[in-house]
N, C-alpha and C positions, 0 to 999 in steps of 0.2 A: 201359223199366222193366227193372231188374236186381235183383229182389228177391230177398234172402238167404233161402235154406231152412235152417232151424237142423235140425242133427243132434244137438243137446245135450238130454240127458234130465234136465230141471229137478227131476224128483221121484225120480231114481236115487239110491242110497245114497252114491255119491261127491259128489253134489251137495249133499244134505243135510249131510253131514259138513263141507264146506267153508262152506257157509251158517252152521252154527253157529259155526265158527271165525271167520267174518268178523263175525258179530253180536256175539261177545264182544270183538273189537277194537273195535267201534262203540261198543259199552257203556263200554269202557276210556276211550276219546276222551270221551264225553260226561260221565264222571264227573271227568276232568281239567278241563273246561271248568265244569262245576259247582263244583268246587271253588274255582276263581278267583272266581266270583260269590258263593259262600257266604263266602269269607274276606273279601271287599269288604263283603258286608251284615252282618258283625259290629260295622261300625263305625255301624250306624244309629242307635242312641242318641245319639251324638255329633253326628250329621248332624240328627237331629230337634230335639235341643236348640237348634241354631243355624239351624233353620228352613230346611235344604237339602234337596236331593234326592240320592239315592245317584246315582253315576255312570251307572249302566245306566238307571236311572229318567229322567236326563236326555236320553241318546241315544234312548230310547223315546219321549219327549215330543215331541223335535226332528222325528222321522220321521214321513212320512205313515202313517196307520194302515193296515194290510192291505197297504200296497206292499213288494215284494221287499227283502231284505235279505241282502247277501254279506258276511259276516264275514270277516276276514282276520287270518291269524296268530295264532289263538287259543292255540297253544300256544307263543309265542315265551318263551324263558326256562326252559321246563322242563329240569331237572336243571342248570341253570346257576347257581341260587341256592342250591340244595342237591343235594347227590348222593344224598340219601335220596328214591326215588320216591314213599314215602308222605307228605313233608313238603313235597315241593317244589310251588310254586304258579306255574301257567303263565300268560302273558297279557303278561309283561314290565311291568306296571303300566300298560297302556294297552289300551282298547277301540277297536277300529278295525274298519270296514267301508265298503260301498258301499251307499246307501241313496236314497230320495227325501225330499227336503225341499222343500214347496210344488211339487210336480210335477217338481222339477228333480233329475236324479241327480247326488248329490254324495258326494265323499269325506267320511267324518265319523270323526273322532278325539276320544277323550275320556281325559283323565288319569283313571287309577283311584286316586282319592284316598281311597279307603276301605281302600287297602292302603299302608302305610308314608307316609300323607298325600301320594301320589302322588308320591313321589320318584322321579327318573329311575333306571331300571336299564339295564344295559349293553344288554341284548337288547331292552328297551323303545325304546332309542333307535335300534337296527337296524330294528326294526319301523316306527317312525315314518318313518325315512329310506326304507324301502321303499315306505310307502304314498304319500308324497309323491312318489316316482318315477312311481308307478302314477297318481296323480292328475295329473302333469304329462304325461304319454305318453297319457293318454286324456281330456285336457281336461275334468277333473272339478273343479268348485267345491269348495275345501278349508274345512271348518269344524272349528274345534279348539274343545272344551269344556275350558278351561284350569284346573286346580287342583293346583298341585303345590308340594311342599316343596323342588323343585330337586334337585339332586345330593346324594346320601348322601354326606357327608363321611367317615364312618366307612370306606365302602368306595370311597374316592377313588383314582383310577387316571387319571394325566397323559393317557394315549391316549384316555381317555373325553372329557376336556376338549377336546382339540384336536379329535377326530373330531365331538364334538357342534356344532362350528361349520357342519356341512354342513347342519343342520335349518333354521338360519337362513339360509345361503345358497340353500336350496330354496325358501323362502318367498319371497324377491326373485325368484327365477327364476320361481314360478308368477306372481306378480302383473306381471312384466314381459312374460310370454307372452299376458297378457290374460285369466288366470284368476283369478275373484275370490278372495280369503283373506278369511274371516271369524272372529273370535275372540270367544268368550263367555268372559270371566273370571270364572270361578265363585268363585275362592279366590286365593291367591297364586300370583305369577310373580316370582321373586326372583332377582337377579343375571342370568346369561345368559337366565333364563326370563323376564325383564322384555322380551326382545326379540322373543319371541312376539307380544305385542300390537303392540310396535313396528314390526314388518315385516307387519302385517295391514293390509288396506285398510279393514275395518270392524271396531271394537272395542265390544263391547258391556259393560257393567260392573254388578255388584249393589251397591246401596247397603250399607254397613256391612260387606259380605263381600270384595269384590275388592280385592286388594294388588298392586301391581307397583312395584318399585323396584330399584335397582341395588345398592344395601345396605341391608338391614334395620336396625333400630335396635340389635341386638349389634355387627354387623360395624361400624356407623357409628361407635359408640362406640369400640370397639376400633381403628379406623384413625385417628379424627380427634378423638375425645372430644366429639364434638357430642352433645348428646341431643334426640330428636325422637320423636314417636309414630308409629305405623304409618301412621294417616290422613293427618299431614302429609306423610309421606314418600312414600305411594303409595296412599291410599285412592280409593275410587270417585269420591266428590264431588270431591275434588282433582283428578283426571286428566280429568274431564267437564267441569270449570268453571274449572280454573286451567291445567294444563299442556297440555291438547287430545288428552291420549293416546286419550282414549274419545271415541266419538260419541253412545253411547246410554245413559242411566242408567236400570237396571232396579230395582224393588222387591224383587225375590226371583228365584229360579232360574226358575220358571214364568214369571215377566214376561219375563226374559231370553231364553229359548226362544222364547217367542211373537214377541218383536222379531227375533230370528233368522231365523225362518220369514218374517217380513214383509220382512226384509233380502232374503234369497234371491228372494222372490215378485217384488219390485222390481227386481232385475237384469234380469227378463225374459228370462233365459237360456233359457227353454225356447222362448221365441218367437224366438230368434237365427235368422238365415237360415242355412240349409244350401247348400253348394256343390254343386248338382245334377250338375253335370258330373262331380263326383268318382266318383259311385257310380250315376248314373243314377235314373229313376224307381222303379225296383224297389226299390232302398235306401230311398227316401222312402217308400214304400209301407208297408215293414217297419217303420220308424220310427213310422208313424202307426198300426200294429197292424192295417193291412187285411188282411195275408196270415194266411191260417190253414192252417200246415203240417201234414201228416199225422204222427200219433204213431208212433213204431215199433211194428211188429208183435209183438213180444214183450216182455212185462212188466219194468221196469227191477229189479224184484224179483229175477229170476233172476241178475242180476250178483252177488249175494251167493254163490250156489253155483258161480260160474265160477271163481273165483281161487282155487287152491291155497294153502293156508298153508306149504307146502313148495314153494320156488319152483322147485326141480328138477324138478318135475312138469310136464308139458306144458299149455299153454293156447292153445287156437285163438282168436287175437285177432279173427278174423271175426266169433265169436259175440259178443264185448263190442260191436263196431262195430254189429252188428245191433240191438243194445237201446239204441243212442246216436241214430242217424240216422233221418231223416224215413222213414216209410213202410218201414223196414229195406231201402231201396233204394241200393245202392251200385255203382259201376262200378270193378271192378278194373283195375290198371293194371300189365301185363306180368306177369299172374299166374303164367305158368310160367317166368318168367327171375328168379332170384334169389327163389326162393318164400319163403324164410324172412324177406324182408322185404316187410311188407304195404303197398302204397300202392293207396288207392281214392280217388275223387272221390263226394262226397255232399253232402246238405244236412243242418243242424241248425237247426231252428225257421225254415226258410225261407231260411238263409244258405248259399250254396254254399261248401263248405270242401275242401281235400284232407286225407287222414288218412294218417299214417306209423305203422306199428306193427311189432311182432316176433314172429315164432313160431320164434325161434331166434337164433343169433349172426349178425351183420353180416357176409356173405360179400364177396368182390369183385364178384359180380353184384349182390348186394343195395345196396353201397354206390354203385356206377354207376346201378342202378335209381332209388334214392332221390335221387341228384344230379340226375338227368334229371327226375324228377318234381317236385322243389323249384323248378327253372328255370320248367317247365311252369306251375306255380300263381302264380309270379310274373309270367309272362306274361298269365295269365288275371286276376290280381288278386284271387286267391282265398286268403282266411288258411289257414294251416296248422296242424293240430293233431297234435301227437306224441303217441301213447299208448304210454308207454316199458314194455317188459317184454323187456330183454335183458341177455344175460351178457357182452356186448361184441362187438369185432371178433374173426373168425375167426383163430386162431393155427395155427401149426404150418409145416413145411416147404413143403407144398404152396401153403399161402396165400401165405406170405412170397415164395416163388417167382413167384407169379402177380400180385405187386404189392400186397399187401393195405395196406401203408403209404401208397402214393401215392393207391390209389383211396379209402382211408377218408379221406385228406386231403382230396380233392375233395368229399366229403360234408359234411366238418366246414366247408370254404371256402363251399359252397352254405347251409349253416345259417347261418353267421356274417353273410352278404352278402344274405340274402333281405330283398326288398322289401315284402312283406306282413306282417301281423301274424301272430304265431307263439305257439300256446298248447300247454302242455305237461301232460300228466295222468300222474304217475307211478303206475301201475297195478301193477307187480310188481316185478321185478329192474330196478336201473339200475346196472350194475356197468362198471369200466373206462372205455375212451374211448368206450362206447356211450352212457353219461350224456352225453358232449359231442356225438356226432354225432346223438343224439336231442334236442338242445336243452334241455340241462339249464341249472340255475340259471347257470353261468358263461357261456351264451350268450344271456343276457337276454330270454328269452321275454317276451311282452306279460303272461301270467299263467302261474303254474305251481301245480298243486294236486297233492296226492298221496291216494292210497287208504290205508286203514289196513295193508294188505297189503305196502306198497313198501318197499322195502329199497334203501340206497344204500352203495356202497363201492367202492373201487379195484378190489376183488377179494372173492370168497367167503372167509370167515372160515378154513374148511379149506384153501382153495387158499394163502391167505397162510402157514398155518402149516406146512404141508407144505413149501412153498418154503423159508421160514426152516431147516425142519430139514434139508432137502438141503444147504443152503448152510453149516449149522454142522456137520453130519457130514463134508462135503469139508474144512473148514478142520481138524478134529480129524484127518482120515486124513492130511493133510499133514504134521501134527507127530508122526504115529505114535501117535497116543491113540484108544483105543476110547470110542464114545459110552457115556454111562451111560443106559440104556434109562428108568429112572424119571426122570432129571432132563429128558430129551429130550421125555417124554410130558407132563410138568408144564408145559414150555415150550409146547408144542404147545396144550394146554387154554387155557393163558394166552391166547395169541394169538388163538386163535377165539373165547373170551369178549370180548377186547376188540374185535374186529372185528363181532362179532354184535351187542355193545351199541350201537356207533357207527352201525350200518348201520339199526337201528330207525328207523322214520318218525317216532315220538314224540320221538325223540333229535335227528334232522335237523330237525325242524320246530321244536324248541326253539331251534335255533340261526338259525331264519329262512331256511333253505335251500329253503322253499317259501312258497308264500302261505297255506297252511292245508291241513288234512287234512280230507278230505270223506268222507261216505257215499257208497259207488257208485251208490246209487240217486238221488242228486242231480246226478249228473255231468252229464246232458243239461241239466236247469235251470241250473246252473252255467255251463257253456259257452254256454247260450244268451245270459245276461247278458253274459258276456264278449264274445261276437260282436257283440251289441247295442251295446256301448260302443265296438268297434272301428270300427263303422260311422259311429256318431255322432260319434265323435273325427276320422275322416277328412272327414266331411262338414261338420263345423261350422266356420264362419269365425270366428277370434277377431281380435282389435284389439291385437296386441303393442305395446308401447312400448319406449323405449330403456332405461327404468329401471322398477322398479316403483313401484307409487303411494306417494308420500313424504308422511309424516305433516306436516300443517300446524299 
């Protein structure tokens, strides 16, 4: 046992100040998420009139009551639909997350048809593509609750149309991999949206509400002059009785969701055999929830007071790790070598893991240490968790002459080619190539979540502004022109503001550069869910096919 002895004063003035700042950020996060739900709920009179449930009510009714739910990408599209922070509605017009349906862990996606009739938004598309990727990688049945007006033609962009084809390609990949794809068609699915049920293994339609057609009545008349009703073209009764697009005909939303739960139950997915040779009996016991890991010795609430709002202030990431791992027990790796790069072995909810974090820039020794540690974890088969808090790789004459580039490149090669699941939590700074070496979005971690304190940028705003100031002054000097102090300061301020705005975690999460912003207190629970999914995915035996299930 190597139990960590905390030196942090959780009741001190510094901790309390940091706690208040973090709580304010969490409150802002929850307000943005609530804005999305409230905006959708404004459509309730229309839904009530049609006898329908609101999108979030559909999700809640589909899921097992009281079971864990891991929401994903809740800020998608923030500040992309409107530059006015007070008017922007996050979520991308999609509700998505991982939860249990009839005892089976599933990826659940629902069109937020209370907002713009569920029209597909640019970041909503990115969100769906991301959760499809998660479902494929973690072998999660994919359930889509569809009611969408399709693309918003007033905001048409050809790249969105072309890129959108990936959504349907991913459905075919999921089905061919042996992963069930289930669609509940609550409302319309027009043009490309009609391929959502077309590429699903099982489709449930709602009488008098479901619609699926390549061309609706207006487009049909414009294109061919033919006159037809919506029911004739793509109604639920037509598709379940004539075209064969739908398998189940439901009377209303509740009935449809009940049928979806029965379809999932009858997949016998929770009873599928596990490849015990992949993880051994310890993993099977964890899946069966027989293991009872120790909780950390220090309360998760103390995480609120650990992270400074000013990321230039120091933070010992050992203190963070002690509040995440079982029994606050971890074994440091090369503790005295490259000490600013933290590598430890520990367990989270019974899962053996390697953890890499930062107590400063990554220097030559730190890069070599991390490379060695990543390879060791791959040898052991232990997932790697990256707790990002870095200003990047060390710069300067001494560092360059010591071979920082080649040693940093070795670390990036190790991250890129690691053979175990990698999960990233952006806790604080994620600057420069440190974002890459610490398994940022570009390196395809299995999951990536951020704390409200996180900032991501190629460099700090002040460093960027000063760099441009030096370059500009040098250019003027070559022409024999003296710099204008007022103009120089104005440009400096503008660059700082631009970098700070784009570094903010709410902005980056709005671009779907993470899988969601989480309360630091929930980190252990989120990691436990992610690690359980990794274990289940590796141990589960699928029955892949040459093609996805073809609709007959």
